[in-house]
VODREN-235016 format. One record per residue (C-alpha): x, y, z. Coordinates in steps of 0.001 Angstrom, whole numbers, plus 500000, padded with zeros to 6 digits. Layout:
<rs>
r u = X, v = Y, w = Z
...
</rs>
This chain:
<rs>
r u = 322206, v = 766937, w = 896901
r u = 321949, v = 769294, w = 893403
r u = 318857, v = 771138, w = 892710
r u = 318056, v = 772387, w = 888394
r u = 317897, v = 776007, w = 888736
r u = 315867, v = 777832, w = 885854
r u = 314373, v = 781426, w = 885710
r u = 311029, v = 782473, w = 885222
r u = 310938, v = 785139, w = 882319
r u = 311855, v = 788722, w = 881884
r u = 315672, v = 789660, w = 882458
r u = 316848, v = 793225, w = 882597
r u = 317028, v = 794551, w = 879122
r u = 320327, v = 796111, w = 878002
r u = 319853, v = 799433, w = 876981
r u = 320283, v = 798851, w = 873209
r u = 317125, v = 797313, w = 872804
r u = 314674, v = 799008, w = 870876
r u = 311712, v = 798720, w = 873214
r u = 311782, v = 799826, w = 876875
r u = 308728, v = 797997, w = 879106
r u = 307535, v = 799029, w = 882970
r u = 310113, v = 797579, w = 884046
r u = 312038, v = 800837, w = 883023
r u = 309836, v = 803245, w = 884664
r u = 306720, v = 802639, w = 882608
r u = 303294, v = 802786, w = 883019
r u = 302421, v = 800090, w = 885222
r u = 303215, v = 795947, w = 886258
r u = 301541, v = 794695, w = 882569
r u = 301357, v = 796830, w = 880355
r u = 303079, v = 800052, w = 878238
r u = 301139, v = 802372, w = 876349
r u = 300092, v = 800292, w = 873226
r u = 300096, v = 803092, w = 870761
r u = 302701, v = 805478, w = 871547
r u = 304933, v = 803080, w = 873568
r u = 306171, v = 800032, w = 871294
r u = 304609, v = 801167, w = 868034
r u = 306417, v = 804556, w = 868174
r u = 309481, v = 803081, w = 869164
r u = 310223, v = 800246, w = 866851
r u = 309059, v = 802696, w = 864234
r u = 312306, v = 804427, w = 865087
r u = 314541, v = 801468, w = 863615
r u = 314726, v = 799238, w = 860569
r u = 313147, v = 795778, w = 860685
r u = 316435, v = 793816, w = 860046
r u = 318145, v = 796029, w = 862542
r u = 315477, v = 795903, w = 865247
r u = 315711, v = 791850, w = 864372
r u = 319679, v = 792189, w = 865088
r u = 319138, v = 794037, w = 868187
r u = 317213, v = 791524, w = 869947
r u = 319318, v = 788512, w = 868794
r u = 322162, v = 790438, w = 870426
r u = 320305, v = 790989, w = 873356
r u = 319263, v = 787444, w = 873780
r u = 322894, v = 786340, w = 873666
r u = 323393, v = 788630, w = 876628
r u = 320926, v = 787902, w = 878767
r u = 321411, v = 783813, w = 878139
r u = 325105, v = 784694, w = 878528
r u = 324875, v = 786119, w = 881692
r u = 322588, v = 783376, w = 883683
r u = 324925, v = 780804, w = 881812
r u = 327703, v = 782460, w = 883784
r u = 325264, v = 782320, w = 886775
r u = 324971, v = 778816, w = 886290
r u = 321069, v = 778431, w = 885065
r u = 320060, v = 775235, w = 883904
r u = 317218, v = 776336, w = 881843
r u = 317381, v = 779847, w = 881003
r u = 315323, v = 782010, w = 878951
r u = 315750, v = 784663, w = 876577
r u = 314710, v = 787340, w = 879170
r u = 311835, v = 788021, w = 876843
r u = 313774, v = 791042, w = 875481
r u = 311458, v = 791539, w = 872320
r u = 308446, v = 792116, w = 874870
r u = 307059, v = 795140, w = 875905
r u = 305422, v = 793356, w = 877948
r u = 304898, v = 789501, w = 878743
r u = 300932, v = 789835, w = 878022
r u = 300605, v = 792363, w = 875331
r u = 303974, v = 790714, w = 873319
r u = 301794, v = 787861, w = 872970
r u = 298218, v = 789608, w = 872275
r u = 299627, v = 791536, w = 869149
r u = 299717, v = 788285, w = 867201
r u = 296381, v = 787319, w = 868000
r u = 292945, v = 787851, w = 865876
r u = 290515, v = 789957, w = 867584
r u = 292273, v = 792277, w = 869560
r u = 292496, v = 795606, w = 868085
r u = 295095, v = 798085, w = 869464
r u = 294354, v = 801109, w = 868145
r u = 290441, v = 800915, w = 870170
r u = 292080, v = 801605, w = 873853
r u = 289540, v = 801256, w = 876878
r u = 290456, v = 802445, w = 880258
r u = 291033, v = 799545, w = 882789
r u = 291462, v = 798650, w = 886566
r u = 294164, v = 795976, w = 886718
r u = 295463, v = 793666, w = 889545
r u = 292478, v = 794130, w = 892268
r u = 292757, v = 797970, w = 891759
r u = 296436, v = 798342, w = 891997
r u = 296420, v = 800398, w = 889238
r u = 294477, v = 801552, w = 886043
r u = 295594, v = 801480, w = 882311
r u = 294535, v = 802313, w = 879199
r u = 294290, v = 798868, w = 877204
r u = 293987, v = 796722, w = 873900
r u = 290065, v = 795842, w = 873148
r u = 288794, v = 792542, w = 872176
r u = 286441, v = 793589, w = 869327
r u = 285975, v = 790056, w = 867625
r u = 286913, v = 786260, w = 868069
r u = 289902, v = 785053, w = 869127
r u = 292208, v = 783163, w = 867326
r u = 295791, v = 782789, w = 866627
r u = 297745, v = 785021, w = 863615
r u = 301216, v = 783914, w = 862382
r u = 303192, v = 781889, w = 864531
r u = 306170, v = 784048, w = 866015
r u = 307842, v = 782340, w = 869165
r u = 309655, v = 779432, w = 867279
r u = 311502, v = 782177, w = 865549
r u = 312117, v = 783788, w = 868843
r u = 312911, v = 780451, w = 870664
r u = 315407, v = 779748, w = 867522
r u = 317133, v = 782585, w = 867619
r u = 317801, v = 782234, w = 871494
r u = 318292, v = 778663, w = 871555
r u = 321061, v = 778842, w = 868926
r u = 323361, v = 780463, w = 871621
r u = 323470, v = 777395, w = 874091
r u = 323225, v = 773986, w = 874081
r u = 320988, v = 773893, w = 877199
r u = 317544, v = 773956, w = 877238
r u = 315760, v = 777632, w = 876522
r u = 312625, v = 778150, w = 878041
r u = 309667, v = 779595, w = 876056
r u = 306610, v = 781178, w = 877986
r u = 303861, v = 782623, w = 877332
r u = 300964, v = 784464, w = 879181
r u = 297932, v = 782385, w = 879774
r u = 294056, v = 782483, w = 879089
r u = 292915, v = 784480, w = 882355
r u = 295982, v = 786452, w = 882397
r u = 295706, v = 787855, w = 878875
r u = 291645, v = 788282, w = 879585
r u = 292189, v = 790121, w = 882923
r u = 294832, v = 792447, w = 880996
r u = 292600, v = 793116, w = 877979
r u = 289657, v = 795046, w = 877848
r u = 286452, v = 792909, w = 876058
r u = 283390, v = 794629, w = 874009
r u = 282787, v = 791141, w = 872143
r u = 282025, v = 788005, w = 874738
r u = 279788, v = 788003, w = 877255
r u = 281108, v = 784300, w = 878757
r u = 284367, v = 784615, w = 880308
r u = 285126, v = 781121, w = 880079
r u = 284222, v = 780763, w = 876292
r u = 286952, v = 783785, w = 875950
r u = 288880, v = 782384, w = 877900
r u = 289005, v = 778783, w = 875564
r u = 289450, v = 780634, w = 872642
r u = 292343, v = 782332, w = 873778
r u = 293264, v = 778822, w = 875123
r u = 293032, v = 777566, w = 871355
r u = 294776, v = 780449, w = 869424
r u = 297533, v = 779700, w = 872723
r u = 297746, v = 775987, w = 871900
r u = 298811, v = 776358, w = 868110
r u = 301811, v = 778607, w = 869099
r u = 302494, v = 776013, w = 871904
r u = 302583, v = 772740, w = 869279
r u = 304341, v = 774947, w = 866641
r u = 307061, v = 775734, w = 869273
r u = 306822, v = 772074, w = 870037
r u = 307863, v = 770813, w = 866509
r u = 310579, v = 773541, w = 866300
r u = 312212, v = 771627, w = 869247
r u = 311343, v = 773663, w = 871607
r u = 310849, v = 771031, w = 875347
r u = 311047, v = 773960, w = 877969
r u = 307096, v = 775886, w = 877569
r u = 305661, v = 777788, w = 880248
r u = 302105, v = 779328, w = 880538
r u = 301967, v = 782251, w = 882999
r u = 298744, v = 782644, w = 884926
r u = 299516, v = 785149, w = 887636
r u = 296006, v = 785357, w = 887671
r u = 294821, v = 782275, w = 888977
r u = 296893, v = 783293, w = 892456
r u = 294118, v = 786227, w = 892567
r u = 291117, v = 784958, w = 891520
r u = 291103, v = 781113, w = 892773
r u = 287523, v = 780858, w = 892326
r u = 287234, v = 781639, w = 888991
r u = 290506, v = 779567, w = 887997
r u = 289196, v = 776423, w = 889588
r u = 285717, v = 777005, w = 887849
r u = 287178, v = 777271, w = 884354
r u = 290471, v = 779036, w = 884594
r u = 292172, v = 774915, w = 884933
r u = 290047, v = 774035, w = 882114
r u = 291116, v = 776211, w = 879901
r u = 294791, v = 775933, w = 880536
r u = 294516, v = 771885, w = 880114
r u = 293212, v = 773552, w = 876357
r u = 296427, v = 775408, w = 875718
r u = 298992, v = 772155, w = 876367
r u = 296262, v = 769624, w = 874162
r u = 298306, v = 767587, w = 872279
r u = 301808, v = 768626, w = 873698
r u = 304032, v = 765913, w = 872908
r u = 305638, v = 763518, w = 875529
r u = 309383, v = 765356, w = 875307
r u = 307763, v = 769195, w = 876724
r u = 307476, v = 770288, w = 880308
r u = 304419, v = 771573, w = 880478
r u = 305054, v = 774365, w = 883201
r u = 302632, v = 776733, w = 884531
r u = 303575, v = 779953, w = 886689
r u = 301774, v = 781435, w = 889308
r u = 303360, v = 784290, w = 891314
r u = 301266, v = 786583, w = 893770
r u = 302270, v = 790341, w = 891943
r u = 304926, v = 792575, w = 891090
r u = 304870, v = 795818, w = 893061
r u = 304885, v = 798987, w = 891215
r u = 308708, v = 800024, w = 892024
r u = 311514, v = 798119, w = 894232
r u = 310984, v = 797843, w = 897758
r u = 307143, v = 798646, w = 898410
r u = 306666, v = 796655, w = 901282
r u = 302407, v = 797902, w = 900784
r u = 302101, v = 796368, w = 897525
r u = 298568, v = 794696, w = 897686
r u = 299424, v = 790934, w = 897169
r u = 296996, v = 787783, w = 895901
r u = 296194, v = 786341, w = 898889
r u = 298155, v = 784264, w = 901060
r u = 295713, v = 781269, w = 900962
r u = 295823, v = 780959, w = 897128
r u = 297981, v = 778456, w = 896874
r u = 296024, v = 776283, w = 899144
r u = 293574, v = 776603, w = 897344
r u = 294260, v = 775658, w = 894216
r u = 297039, v = 773323, w = 894859
r u = 294773, v = 770459, w = 894525
r u = 293653, v = 771121, w = 891074
r u = 297362, v = 771978, w = 890421
r u = 297975, v = 768551, w = 891183
r u = 295147, v = 767028, w = 889362
r u = 295966, v = 769098, w = 886158
r u = 298309, v = 767648, w = 883342
r u = 300646, v = 770972, w = 884637
r u = 303734, v = 768754, w = 885281
r u = 305579, v = 771468, w = 886771
r u = 304156, v = 774351, w = 889398
r u = 306070, v = 777870, w = 889683
r u = 305506, v = 778943, w = 893120
r u = 306584, v = 782449, w = 894852
r u = 308176, v = 782079, w = 898306
r u = 311226, v = 784368, w = 898716
r u = 308747, v = 787794, w = 899144
r u = 306200, v = 786345, w = 901806
r u = 306926, v = 783209, w = 902725
r u = 304819, v = 779619, w = 902504
r u = 303175, v = 777511, w = 905074
r u = 305604, v = 775077, w = 903486
r u = 303102, v = 772054, w = 904391
r u = 301820, v = 773181, w = 901140
r u = 304419, v = 771424, w = 899124
r u = 303024, v = 768026, w = 900813
r u = 300081, v = 768551, w = 898695
r u = 301856, v = 767786, w = 895193
r u = 302697, v = 763802, w = 894984
r u = 303820, v = 764115, w = 891669
r u = 304093, v = 767571, w = 890535
r u = 307384, v = 769198, w = 890401
r u = 307630, v = 772687, w = 891942
r u = 309865, v = 775267, w = 890640
r u = 310340, v = 777533, w = 894345
r u = 310930, v = 781255, w = 894547
r u = 314075, v = 781505, w = 896086
r u = 315139, v = 784920, w = 895785
r u = 312335, v = 788216, w = 895902
r u = 311888, v = 790394, w = 892200
r u = 311190, v = 793239, w = 894081
r u = 313665, v = 793439, w = 897291
r u = 316848, v = 795005, w = 896599
r u = 318459, v = 793161, w = 899366
r u = 320669, v = 790166, w = 897939
r u = 319872, v = 786737, w = 900263
r u = 322953, v = 784993, w = 900838
r u = 323676, v = 781646, w = 900163
r u = 323459, v = 780262, w = 903666
r u = 319757, v = 782005, w = 903798
r u = 318902, v = 780365, w = 900459
r u = 320482, v = 776686, w = 901247
r u = 318297, v = 776808, w = 904523
r u = 315370, v = 777815, w = 903033
r u = 315458, v = 775241, w = 900522
r u = 316336, v = 772388, w = 902966
r u = 313338, v = 773042, w = 904506
r u = 311472, v = 772538, w = 901669
r u = 312808, v = 769024, w = 901106
r u = 311415, v = 768067, w = 904212
r u = 308263, v = 768273, w = 902651
r u = 308690, v = 767413, w = 899172
r u = 311283, v = 764870, w = 897133
r u = 314236, v = 766654, w = 895937
r u = 313966, v = 765317, w = 892455
r u = 310683, v = 767159, w = 892251
r u = 312349, v = 770687, w = 893500
r u = 313637, v = 773161, w = 891532
r u = 314954, v = 776503, w = 892776
r u = 314557, v = 780047, w = 890801
r u = 313905, v = 783219, w = 891531
r u = 310076, v = 784187, w = 892409
r u = 309232, v = 786007, w = 889091
r u = 310658, v = 788123, w = 886412
r u = 314034, v = 789845, w = 887089
r u = 313918, v = 792866, w = 885133
r u = 312984, v = 795179, w = 887965
r u = 316172, v = 794480, w = 889644
r u = 318338, v = 795863, w = 887219
r u = 321579, v = 793717, w = 885705
r u = 324231, v = 793740, w = 888990
r u = 321325, v = 793075, w = 891509
r u = 319877, v = 790199, w = 889159
r u = 323379, v = 788742, w = 888347
r u = 323964, v = 789077, w = 892449
r u = 320991, v = 786930, w = 893300
r u = 320888, v = 784327, w = 890447
r u = 324407, v = 783742, w = 891903
r u = 323660, v = 783066, w = 894914
r u = 320715, v = 781568, w = 894224
r u = 322676, v = 779048, w = 891741
r u = 325394, v = 778312, w = 894317
r u = 322934, v = 777156, w = 897375
r u = 320841, v = 774986, w = 894963
r u = 323968, v = 773074, w = 893259
r u = 325561, v = 772477, w = 896447
r u = 323116, v = 771515, w = 899753
</rs>
């Protein structure tokens, strides 16, 4: 039996990439300095030189994933200082010069964040360019990831909107514009990341899923509508005390996932095992099953991964189970990331 494999988003950046991210020791799991970080770093290189380095990095990380025999790779998010603010820089209504201090992820850390000062709207399209540059290096479908409305709203400050649901709806409309442009360009694997759903399931149920549907509105049939919901990164590798999302969060939102337009849901399982009866809640939705941990340096063996995937298959049909890391791989560094990916793919491709 062979399961399809994919990665979730981030891959360790090669040293020559002109921007750093939090994985390389900056401020916190979802942000780097919006002014002193990205802008200053990008200002050190000419635009054409930066583009050449980003393309080279995408080629390198895609080559690594293909070497590990990943079926659906990503571009490693090599252009992004973090996966949220990179997208926010292309939205109208978010001011990166006006910063506001805000606690994030349930008080896990705080950061100075860009501030919503006007109505959110789509700017110029940018992800079709990123996807075309990456897709040129492989005949396997390259997946593009985008942060979802609740996750964006949770990772910026807001001085304009007085209604969180309305804020999310406007963000969703902007995401939808980019998603449709991606689909028109030919991208068939599009993933929206909503880790905040696992931390705030009540708000996800109240308005988050409605806005998630808005993100995918009008997506053509050939596009796989994927959503990723992890339970949170630690601030460093091998930190056992980092506060994760509630253990029961997936159970609270499982039925809403199944009832939505989501076709594939990415859930973490390696860092903290789920009660696998969770998988039985998904009657039609494909589950992308997190089978290697992204915040632990121990490399899971092929047999360990294979055994857990076989346990999962007791609760879901094989044609609706895929294998992946829990989340992005940036915290691991290239050597650990490759070791885990190779074992994952070996296990998933030979059950």
